N, C-alpha and C positions, 0 to 999 in steps of 0.2 A: 521368771527369768531362769535360764539354764546356766549352771555354773560350768566354767571351762578351766582346765589346768593347761597352761601353755608353756612348753619348753622353749625358751627364748632362742635357743640355738637352732630350732627347726621350723618354727611356725610364727606368724604374726597376726593371725585372725583373732582380733580382740573386740569386735563390734558388739555393742549391747546398747539398750535404750535406758538411760538413767532416769530415775524418778526425781522428784524435787526435794527428797529428804537429805541429800548430800552424800558424800562418800568419805571413807577413811581407809587407811592402809595398816595391815598387821604384818609384821616381819617375823619369819622363822628361820632358824638355822637347820639345814638338812644334814650336811656333813661338811668336812673340811673343804672350803672353797665354794660351797653351794648353798644358796638361800632360796627361800620362797617368800613372795609377797602377795597377800590377798587384798584385792580391792573389794570393799564391802559397802553396800548401800546401807545407810544408817537405819533404814526401816526394814532391813532384811538380811539375807545370807550373802556370802561371797558371790560375786558375779564373774570375776576374772582372777585367776591366780597365775603368777609367773614363777617359773623355777629355772635356775641356772646360776651362772657366776653373778656375784654382786653387781659388777659393772653392767653386764647384759640385762639383768633384771631392772636396774636403775634406768637404763636407756628405754626399755620397753614401757616401763611404768610412767616415765615422764612424757613419752610420746602420747600415751593414752590420756593422762591427766591434763595435758595441754589442749586436748581436743574438747574437754568438758568445760562448760562455763563455770566459773570465771577463769579457768586455767589454774596454774599453780604458781605461788610466789617463789621468789629466789630463796627465801628463808625456809619455806616448807620443803622445797626441792633439796636444799642442803641438808636439812634434818633427815629426810628419807635416805639420801645417799650415805650419810653418816651411820644411820642404823643398819643399812644393808652391809656396809663395810665391816662394822662392828660384829654383826651376826656371822659373817664369813670367817672371822678370825677368833671368835670367842666360843670355846667348847660348850659352856653352859649358858648360852645367851638368853637373856630375857629382855624384851623390848621395854624401854623406859617410857 
């Protein structure tokens, strides 16, 4: 798989073929108001990374995760949104 960094303000091409290992999300603070979220296959490297405002990254990530089986639960979506917002507002952010 080829990794892609997608600026959510400019591009929406996030197609990839998931394997059966599952996925997880790692959130980073870039600078004031900007975050990055990496979608990582459990068995490998990041396959898609989104960068932009916390809200735009959240929207793009939820759009992608809801296309993967079994989708994303409301609780998981809330947690990811919380972490993205926290990352955008916390200078020395570390994901919990």
